[in-house]
VOVEXVEX-751756 format. One record per atom (N, C-alpha, C): x, y, z; residue number from 1; chain. Coordinates in nm, 3 decimals. Example, Ala and Ser with C-alpha at 12.3 -4.5 7.8 and 13.67 -1.06 7.14 Angstrom:
REM residues 2
1.319|-0.569|0.780|1|A
1.230|-0.450|0.780|1|A
1.320|-0.330|0.780|1|A
1.285|-0.225|0.708|2|A
1.367|-0.106|0.714|2|A
1.290|0.003|0.787|2|A
***
This chain:
REM residues 195
3.542|-6.980|12.323|1|A
3.499|-6.894|12.433|1|A
3.347|-6.886|12.428|1|A
3.283|-6.901|12.546|2|A
3.137|-6.894|12.549|2|A
3.090|-6.750|12.557|2|A
2.961|-6.730|12.536|3|A
2.902|-6.595|12.535|3|A
2.918|-6.526|12.670|3|A
2.908|-6.603|12.778|4|A
2.920|-6.543|12.912|4|A
3.060|-6.486|12.932|4|A
3.163|-6.561|12.886|5|A
3.300|-6.510|12.900|5|A
3.318|-6.384|12.819|5|A
3.264|-6.383|12.697|6|A
3.275|-6.265|12.612|6|A
3.207|-6.145|12.677|6|A
3.088|-6.167|12.738|7|A
3.017|-6.058|12.805|7|A
3.097|-6.002|12.921|7|A
3.164|-6.089|12.997|8|A
3.242|-6.042|13.111|8|A
3.357|-5.954|13.066|8|A
3.418|-5.987|12.953|9|A
3.533|-5.910|12.905|9|A
3.492|-5.775|12.850|9|A
3.375|-5.764|12.790|10|A
3.338|-5.640|12.723|10|A
3.244|-5.553|12.806|10|A
3.194|-5.606|12.916|11|A
3.100|-5.530|12.998|11|A
3.170|-5.410|13.061|11|A
3.095|-5.303|13.081|12|A
3.149|-5.184|13.147|12|A
3.186|-5.219|13.291|12|A
3.292|-5.155|13.346|13|A
3.330|-5.186|13.483|13|A
3.219|-5.148|13.581|13|A
3.208|-5.226|13.687|14|A
3.107|-5.200|13.790|14|A
3.159|-5.090|13.881|14|A
3.094|-4.974|13.878|15|A
3.138|-4.861|13.960|15|A
3.047|-4.842|14.081|15|A
2.963|-4.941|14.109|16|A
2.869|-4.926|14.220|16|A
2.940|-4.918|14.354|16|A
3.063|-4.965|14.360|17|A
3.137|-4.963|14.486|17|A
3.230|-4.842|14.496|17|A
3.222|-4.750|14.403|18|A
3.307|-4.632|14.408|18|A
3.254|-4.524|14.317|18|A
3.326|-4.412|14.314|19|A
3.283|-4.302|14.226|19|A
3.404|-4.221|14.181|19|A
3.389|-4.160|14.063|20|A
3.492|-4.070|14.012|20|A
3.474|-3.933|14.076|20|A
3.588|-3.868|14.105|21|A
3.586|-3.734|14.161|21|A
3.703|-3.656|14.104|21|A
3.688|-3.525|14.097|22|A
3.801|-3.437|14.067|22|A
3.858|-3.398|14.203|22|A
3.981|-3.435|14.229|23|A
4.039|-3.415|14.362|23|A
4.186|-3.379|14.351|23|A
4.234|-3.311|14.453|24|A
4.377|-3.284|14.466|24|A
4.434|-3.384|14.566|24|A
4.546|-3.445|14.528|25|A
4.611|-3.546|14.610|25|A
4.747|-3.490|14.653|25|A
4.777|-3.502|14.782|26|A
4.901|-3.447|14.836|26|A
4.972|-3.554|14.918|26|A
5.102|-3.568|14.893|27|A
5.188|-3.653|14.975|27|A
5.285|-3.564|15.051|27|A
5.304|-3.592|15.178|28|A
5.400|-3.519|15.260|28|A
5.488|-3.620|15.333|28|A
5.617|-3.592|15.335|29|A
5.713|-3.678|15.404|29|A
5.806|-3.593|15.489|29|A
5.859|-3.655|15.594|30|A
5.960|-3.590|15.675|30|A
6.097|-3.615|15.612|30|A
6.178|-3.512|15.604|31|A
6.313|-3.526|15.551|31|A
6.407|-3.573|15.662|31|A
6.499|-3.661|15.629|32|A
6.598|-3.708|15.726|32|A
6.546|-3.809|15.825|32|A
6.430|-3.870|15.797|33|A
6.370|-3.964|15.892|33|A
6.460|-4.087|15.913|33|A
6.514|-4.142|15.805|34|A
6.599|-4.261|15.818|34|A
6.722|-4.231|15.903|34|A
6.784|-4.114|15.882|35|A
6.900|-4.077|15.962|35|A
6.862|-4.062|16.109|35|A
6.743|-4.007|16.136|36|A
6.696|-3.993|16.273|36|A
6.680|-4.130|16.337|36|A
6.617|-4.223|16.267|37|A
6.595|-4.358|16.320|37|A
6.728|-4.427|16.347|37|A
6.825|-4.405|16.261|38|A
6.956|-4.467|16.280|38|A
7.035|-4.405|16.395|38|A
7.003|-4.280|16.432|39|A
7.086|-4.207|16.528|39|A
7.037|-4.217|16.672|39|A
6.906|-4.239|16.694|40|A
6.853|-4.234|16.830|40|A
6.763|-4.353|16.858|40|A
6.728|-4.369|16.985|41|A
6.640|-4.478|17.028|41|A
6.498|-4.457|16.975|41|A
6.420|-4.566|16.959|42|A
6.286|-4.554|16.904|42|A
6.195|-4.459|16.982|42|A
6.210|-4.456|17.115|43|A
6.127|-4.367|17.195|43|A
6.155|-4.221|17.162|43|A
6.280|-4.190|17.133|44|A
6.318|-4.053|17.097|44|A
6.261|-4.018|16.959|44|A
6.265|-4.115|16.867|45|A
6.204|-4.093|16.735|45|A
6.058|-4.054|16.752|45|A
5.987|-4.129|16.835|46|A
5.846|-4.100|16.859|46|A
5.828|-3.961|16.920|46|A
5.911|-3.926|17.018|47|A
5.900|-3.795|17.083|47|A
5.927|-3.680|16.987|47|A
6.011|-3.704|16.888|48|A
6.040|-3.601|16.787|48|A
5.930|-3.594|16.682|48|A
5.887|-3.710|16.634|49|A
5.796|-3.716|16.519|49|A
5.651|-3.691|16.557|49|A
5.604|-3.743|16.669|50|A
5.461|-3.734|16.701|50|A
5.409|-3.590|16.707|50|A
5.476|-3.497|16.778|51|A
5.423|-3.360|16.781|51|A
5.419|-3.295|16.642|51|A
5.520|-3.322|16.561|52|A
5.522|-3.266|16.426|52|A
5.408|-3.325|16.343|52|A
5.389|-3.456|16.349|53|A
5.281|-3.517|16.272|53|A
5.145|-3.466|16.318|53|A
5.128|-3.444|16.447|54|A
5.003|-3.385|16.497|54|A
4.980|-3.247|16.434|54|A
5.087|-3.167|16.429|55|A
5.076|-3.034|16.368|55|A
5.043|-3.044|16.220|55|A
5.105|-3.139|16.151|56|A
5.082|-3.154|16.008|56|A
4.938|-3.197|15.978|56|A
4.886|-3.289|16.058|57|A
4.748|-3.332|16.040|57|A
4.653|-3.215|16.061|57|A
4.682|-3.132|16.161|58|A
4.598|-3.014|16.187|58|A
4.600|-2.918|16.068|58|A
4.716|-2.903|16.004|59|A
4.726|-2.818|15.885|59|A
4.635|-2.871|15.775|59|A
4.642|-3.001|15.749|60|A
4.559|-3.063|15.645|60|A
4.411|-3.040|15.674|60|A
4.371|-3.064|15.798|61|A
4.230|-3.049|15.834|61|A
4.185|-2.903|15.823|61|A
4.273|-2.810|15.859|62|A
4.238|-2.668|15.850|62|A
4.209|-2.628|15.705|62|A
4.275|-2.692|15.610|63|A
4.254|-2.661|15.468|63|A
4.148|-2.751|15.404|63|A
4.081|-2.834|15.484|64|A
3.972|-2.915|15.433|64|A
4.015|-3.045|15.368|64|A
4.136|-3.091|15.394|65|A
4.182|-3.218|15.340|65|A
4.152|-3.333|15.434|65|A
4.156|-3.454|15.379|66|A
4.137|-3.575|15.459|66|A
4.255|-3.667|15.442|66|A
4.307|-3.716|15.554|67|A
4.418|-3.810|15.551|67|A
4.366|-3.943|15.498|67|A
4.432|-3.994|15.394|68|A
4.391|-4.124|15.339|68|A
4.472|-4.236|15.403|68|A
4.603|-4.214|15.420|69|A
4.684|-4.315|15.487|69|A
4.809|-4.250|15.543|69|A
4.855|-4.303|15.655|70|A
4.980|-4.260|15.715|70|A
5.085|-4.362|15.676|70|A
5.201|-4.312|15.635|71|A
5.305|-4.399|15.582|71|A
5.430|-4.396|15.670|71|A
5.414|-4.396|15.801|72|A
5.528|-4.393|15.893|72|A
5.581|-4.253|15.911|72|A
5.662|-4.207|15.816|73|A
5.720|-4.073|15.826|73|A
5.649|-3.975|15.733|73|A
5.530|-4.009|15.689|74|A
5.456|-3.920|15.600|74|A
5.313|-3.968|15.584|74|A
5.243|-3.902|15.493|75|A
5.104|-3.939|15.472|75|A
5.058|-3.893|15.334|75|A
4.943|-3.949|15.295|76|A
4.873|-3.907|15.174|76|A
4.742|-3.847|15.218|76|A
4.705|-3.733|15.160|77|A
4.575|-3.673|15.191|77|A
4.508|-3.628|15.061|77|A
4.376|-3.609|15.070|78|A
4.296|-3.579|14.953|78|A
4.208|-3.458|14.982|78|A
4.200|-3.367|14.887|79|A
4.113|-3.250|14.893|79|A
4.005|-3.268|14.788|79|A
3.878|-3.266|14.832|80|A
3.766|-3.288|14.739|80|A
3.713|-3.428|14.745|80|A
3.741|-3.498|14.853|81|A
3.697|-3.636|14.863|81|A
3.545|-3.646|14.880|81|A
3.489|-3.571|14.972|82|A
3.347|-3.583|15.003|82|A
3.260|-3.489|14.920|82|A
3.310|-3.368|14.897|83|A
3.235|-3.272|14.817|83|A
3.334|-3.184|14.742|83|A
3.292|-3.139|14.627|84|A
3.376|-3.053|14.545|84|A
3.334|-2.909|14.568|84|A
3.430|-2.829|14.618|85|A
3.403|-2.688|14.643|85|A
3.454|-2.600|14.530|85|A
3.535|-2.658|14.442|86|A
3.586|-2.583|14.327|86|A
3.724|-2.525|14.348|86|A
3.775|-2.531|14.470|87|A
3.907|-2.474|14.496|87|A
4.003|-2.578|14.554|87|A
3.981|-2.705|14.522|88|A
4.064|-2.813|14.576|88|A
4.213|-2.794|14.547|88|A
4.253|-2.761|14.422|89|A
4.396|-2.743|14.397|89|A
4.455|-2.627|14.478|89|A
4.383|-2.518|14.488|90|A
4.432|-2.404|14.565|90|A
4.449|-2.437|14.712|90|A
4.351|-2.510|14.768|91|A
4.360|-2.549|14.908|91|A
4.477|-2.644|14.930|91|A
4.499|-2.736|14.834|92|A
4.612|-2.829|14.846|92|A
4.745|-2.756|14.838|92|A
4.755|-2.658|14.748|93|A
4.880|-2.580|14.737|93|A
4.905|-2.503|14.867|93|A
4.804|-2.438|14.920|94|A
4.821|-2.363|15.045|94|A
4.856|-2.457|15.160|94|A
4.793|-2.574|15.163|95|A
4.826|-2.672|15.266|95|A
4.969|-2.718|15.253|95|A
5.013|-2.744|15.129|96|A
5.151|-2.787|15.107|96|A
5.251|-2.685|15.157|96|A
5.226|-2.558|15.129|97|A
5.316|-2.452|15.176|97|A
5.315|-2.444|15.329|97|A
5.197|-2.458|15.389|98|A
5.189|-2.455|15.535|98|A
5.254|-2.578|15.597|98|A
5.246|-2.692|15.530|99|A
5.309|-2.814|15.582|99|A
5.460|-2.799|15.588|99|A
5.521|-2.750|15.481|100|A
5.667|-2.736|15.485|100|A
5.709|-2.624|15.580|100|A
5.624|-2.522|15.596|101|A
5.654|-2.417|15.693|101|A
5.647|-2.469|15.836|101|A
5.563|-2.571|15.861|102|A
5.551|-2.628|15.995|102|A
5.671|-2.713|16.033|102|A
5.744|-2.760|15.932|103|A
5.862|-2.839|15.960|103|A
5.975|-2.751|16.009|103|A
6.079|-2.813|16.057|104|A
6.195|-2.739|16.106|104|A
6.313|-2.756|16.014|104|A
6.430|-2.732|16.068|105|A
6.553|-2.746|15.991|105|A
6.656|-2.830|16.065|105|A
6.619|-2.882|16.181|106|A
6.713|-2.960|16.261|106|A
6.651|-3.093|16.299|106|A
6.732|-3.179|16.364|107|A
6.686|-3.311|16.404|107|A
6.570|-3.300|16.502|107|A
6.567|-3.196|16.588|108|A
6.461|-3.184|16.686|108|A
6.327|-3.149|16.623|108|A
6.328|-3.102|16.502|109|A
6.205|-3.070|16.428|109|A
6.235|-3.092|16.280|109|A
6.218|-3.216|16.229|110|A
6.254|-3.244|16.090|110|A
6.182|-3.154|15.991|110|A
6.246|-3.130|15.878|111|A
6.180|-3.055|15.771|111|A
6.085|-3.148|15.696|111|A
5.999|-3.087|15.616|112|A
5.894|-3.159|15.545|112|A
5.908|-3.130|15.396|112|A
5.880|-3.227|15.312|113|A
5.872|-3.203|15.168|113|A
5.741|-3.261|15.115|113|A
5.691|-3.198|15.006|114|A
5.555|-3.224|14.960|114|A
5.552|-3.237|14.808|114|A
5.465|-3.324|14.759|115|A
5.430|-3.332|14.618|115|A
5.280|-3.339|14.605|115|A
5.225|-3.270|14.504|116|A
5.079|-3.274|14.490|116|A
5.039|-3.260|14.344|116|A
4.921|-3.313|14.314|117|A
4.864|-3.304|14.180|117|A
4.711|-3.307|14.191|117|A
4.648|-3.266|14.083|118|A
4.502|-3.256|14.076|118|A
4.455|-3.334|13.954|118|A
4.342|-3.401|13.965|119|A
4.289|-3.471|13.849|119|A
4.173|-3.559|13.888|119|A
4.130|-3.637|13.791|120|A
4.019|-3.729|13.813|120|A
4.072|-3.855|13.880|120|A
4.007|-3.892|13.989|121|A
4.044|-4.013|14.062|121|A
3.919|-4.097|14.082|121|A
3.940|-4.221|14.114|122|A
3.831|-4.312|14.146|122|A
3.841|-4.345|14.294|122|A
3.737|-4.311|14.370|123|A
3.736|-4.329|14.515|123|A
3.651|-4.451|14.548|123|A
3.709|-4.543|14.626|124|A
3.640|-4.667|14.661|124|A
3.642|-4.687|14.812|124|A
3.550|-4.768|14.861|125|A
3.566|-4.814|14.998|125|A
3.697|-4.891|15.007|125|A
3.756|-4.895|15.123|126|A
3.883|-4.963|15.137|126|A
3.874|-5.068|15.247|126|A
3.985|-5.128|15.276|127|A
3.993|-5.227|15.381|127|A
4.051|-5.157|15.505|127|A
4.013|-5.203|15.624|128|A
4.063|-5.139|15.745|128|A
4.217|-5.143|15.744|128|A
4.286|-5.043|15.801|129|A
4.228|-4.932|15.874|129|A
4.196|-4.810|15.788|129|A
4.233|-4.810|15.662|130|A
4.201|-4.695|15.577|130|A
4.051|-4.692|15.550|130|A
3.995|-4.573|15.544|131|A
3.852|-4.561|15.522|131|A
3.814|-4.561|15.376|131|A
3.910|-4.533|15.288|132|A
3.879|-4.524|15.146|132|A
4.006|-4.545|15.064|132|A
3.988|-4.584|14.941|133|A
4.099|-4.596|14.847|133|A
4.085|-4.488|14.741|133|A
4.197|-4.439|14.691|134|A
4.197|-4.337|14.587|134|A
4.291|-4.385|14.477|134|A
4.239|-4.392|14.355|135|A
4.311|-4.451|14.243|135|A
4.315|-4.352|14.128|135|A
4.429|-4.341|14.062|136|A
4.437|-4.257|13.943|136|A
4.574|-4.196|13.924|136|A
4.591|-4.135|13.808|137|A
4.720|-4.076|13.770|137|A
4.763|-3.967|13.868|137|A
4.669|-3.887|13.916|138|A
4.704|-3.778|14.009|138|A
4.773|-3.833|14.134|138|A
4.730|-3.950|14.179|139|A
4.791|-4.012|14.297|139|A
4.937|-4.046|14.267|139|A
4.962|-4.109|14.154|140|A
5.099|-4.148|14.119|140|A
5.189|-4.028|14.098|140|A
5.140|-3.927|14.027|141|A
5.222|-3.808|14.002|141|A
5.253|-3.737|14.132|141|A
5.155|-3.723|14.221|142|A
5.178|-3.657|14.349|142|A
5.284|-3.733|14.431|142|A
5.275|-3.865|14.433|143|A
5.372|-3.944|14.509|143|A
5.512|-3.927|14.451|143|A
5.525|-3.931|14.320|144|A
5.657|-3.915|14.257|144|A
5.713|-3.775|14.278|144|A
5.627|-3.674|14.274|145|A
5.673|-3.537|14.298|145|A
5.720|-3.522|14.443|145|A
5.654|-3.588|14.536|146|A
5.697|-3.584|14.675|146|A
5.835|-3.649|14.689|146|A
5.856|-3.762|14.620|147|A
5.987|-3.828|14.621|147|A
6.096|-3.734|14.569|147|A
6.061|-3.653|14.472|148|A
6.155|-3.562|14.407|148|A
6.190|-3.442|14.496|148|A
6.096|-3.401|14.581|149|A
6.113|-3.279|14.661|149|A
6.221|-3.296|14.767|149|A
6.298|-3.189|14.784|150|A
6.396|-3.184|14.891|150|A
6.337|-3.119|15.015|150|A
6.413|-3.110|15.123|151|A
6.363|-3.049|15.246|151|A
6.309|-2.908|15.221|151|A
6.190|-2.882|15.271|152|A
6.130|-2.750|15.257|152|A
6.078|-2.717|15.119|152|A
6.064|-2.817|15.032|153|A
6.018|-2.794|14.895|153|A
5.878|-2.848|14.873|153|A
5.802|-2.779|14.789|154|A
5.671|-2.825|14.742|154|A
5.680|-2.836|14.590|154|A
5.658|-2.956|14.537|155|A
5.652|-2.976|14.392|155|A
5.505|-2.988|14.354|155|A
5.460|-2.897|14.271|156|A
5.320|-2.891|14.230|156|A
5.309|-2.944|14.086|156|A
5.219|-3.038|14.065|157|A
5.199|-3.094|13.933|157|A
5.130|-2.995|13.840|157|A
5.133|-3.022|13.709|158|A
5.082|-2.925|13.612|158|A
4.933|-2.897|13.624|158|A
4.851|-2.998|13.649|159|A
4.707|-2.974|13.659|159|A
4.672|-2.897|13.785|159|A
4.739|-2.929|13.896|160|A
4.714|-2.856|14.021|160|A
4.757|-2.711|14.008|160|A
4.870|-2.689|13.943|161|A
4.919|-2.552|13.926|161|A
4.825|-2.471|13.837|161|A
4.779|-2.532|13.728|162|A
4.689|-2.463|13.634|162|A
4.556|-2.430|13.701|162|A
4.504|-2.521|13.781|163|A
4.373|-2.501|13.842|163|A
4.380|-2.423|13.973|163|A
4.494|-2.430|14.042|164|A
4.503|-2.370|14.175|164|A
4.565|-2.233|14.179|164|A
4.626|-2.191|14.069|165|A
4.687|-2.059|14.066|165|A
4.828|-2.061|14.120|165|A
4.902|-1.959|14.087|166|A
5.041|-1.950|14.129|166|A
5.050|-1.917|14.277|166|A
5.130|-1.991|14.351|167|A
5.150|-1.959|14.492|167|A
5.238|-1.835|14.507|167|A
5.242|-1.776|14.626|168|A
5.327|-1.659|14.645|168|A
5.474|-1.698|14.636|168|A
5.554|-1.603|14.595|169|A
5.699|-1.626|14.588|169|A
5.742|-1.682|14.454|169|A
5.873|-1.697|14.437|170|A
5.926|-1.748|14.311|170|A
5.891|-1.896|14.290|170|A
5.865|-1.930|14.166|171|A
5.832|-2.067|14.127|171|A
5.927|-2.108|14.016|171|A
5.993|-2.222|14.033|172|A
6.080|-2.275|13.928|172|A
6.003|-2.384|13.853|172|A
5.987|-2.365|13.724|173|A
5.909|-2.457|13.641|173|A
6.002|-2.527|13.544|173|A
5.990|-2.661|13.541|174|A
6.074|-2.736|13.447|174|A
6.013|-2.872|13.419|174|A
6.039|-2.925|13.298|175|A
5.995|-3.062|13.269|175|A
6.075|-3.159|13.355|175|A
6.008|-3.255|13.414|176|A
6.072|-3.347|13.508|176|A
6.036|-3.490|13.472|176|A
6.137|-3.575|13.463|177|A
6.113|-3.717|13.440|177|A
6.080|-3.783|13.573|177|A
5.966|-3.848|13.580|178|A
5.923|-3.917|13.702|178|A
5.923|-4.067|13.679|178|A
5.967|-4.140|13.777|179|A
5.975|-4.285|13.766|179|A
5.838|-4.344|13.731|179|A
5.835|-4.424|13.624|180|A
5.714|-4.492|13.584|180|A
5.617|-4.409|13.501|180|A
5.646|-4.280|13.483|181|A
5.559|-4.192|13.404|181|A
5.624|-4.174|13.268|181|A
5.550|-4.206|13.162|182|A
5.607|-4.214|13.028|182|A
5.667|-4.087|12.972|182|A
5.605|-3.972|12.997|183|A
5.654|-3.846|12.941|183|A
5.689|-3.752|13.055|183|A
5.783|-3.660|13.033|184|A
5.817|-3.566|13.140|184|A
5.694|-3.485|13.183|184|A
5.688|-3.457|13.311|185|A
5.579|-3.380|13.372|185|A
5.633|-3.242|13.406|185|A
5.555|-3.139|13.379|186|A
5.596|-3.004|13.416|186|A
5.575|-2.988|13.566|186|A
5.685|-2.972|13.638|187|A
5.680|-2.955|13.783|187|A
5.702|-2.808|13.817|187|A
5.629|-2.761|13.915|188|A
5.641|-2.623|13.962|188|A
5.693|-2.630|14.105|188|A
5.818|-2.591|14.124|189|A
5.885|-2.602|14.253|189|A
5.874|-2.472|14.330|189|A
5.829|-2.482|14.454|190|A
5.819|-2.367|14.544|190|A
5.897|-2.400|14.671|190|A
5.980|-2.309|14.712|191|A
6.047|-2.322|14.842|191|A
5.960|-2.251|14.945|191|A
5.923|-2.319|15.051|192|A
5.830|-2.262|15.148|192|A
5.884|-2.134|15.208|192|A
6.012|-2.128|15.235|193|A
6.067|-2.007|15.297|193|A
6.061|-1.888|15.204|193|A
6.069|-1.915|15.073|194|A
6.055|-1.806|14.976|194|A
5.912|-1.757|14.972|194|A
5.818|-1.851|14.989|195|A
5.675|-1.814|14.984|195|A
5.635|-1.743|15.112|195|A
***
């Protein structure tokens, strides 16, 4: 191996195209979306989903979050992307509760479920149409917690819960095995209607 190859392997990563940030990451999905798609025509799916998604985006923006990507029946958003105000986990928790409250309980207004976590992420420029990429453990944990959540549930990761404070209402706390995560994660489950 030549010296140049050795230097490439041991050199510090180039972070000029991105930066580390402490951010809260939130995933929100509509419950029952697949059943809706299977039951009605595509135009009806759009008529049901579009107004709800508009409301959900407004909730995120009201709490100072930014949508990173839309995933068909859900989205990923980030709190603390541009500037750190110090209350990113709290804003994400409040947004999560408001998101599930904005959902319904019937086919005409699907319910929403949410997973979120807080931690250090690496933010990079992205490829169109997304404006930025967000990389890190908090992203993975938030996505897995969202997968775990049932209709009307918010699963809050341990770092977000510790930094953001306890939400109103009863909270069920338990170690949870998440796909691809080596050790159980302490999840804090909140039912929006209880909050």
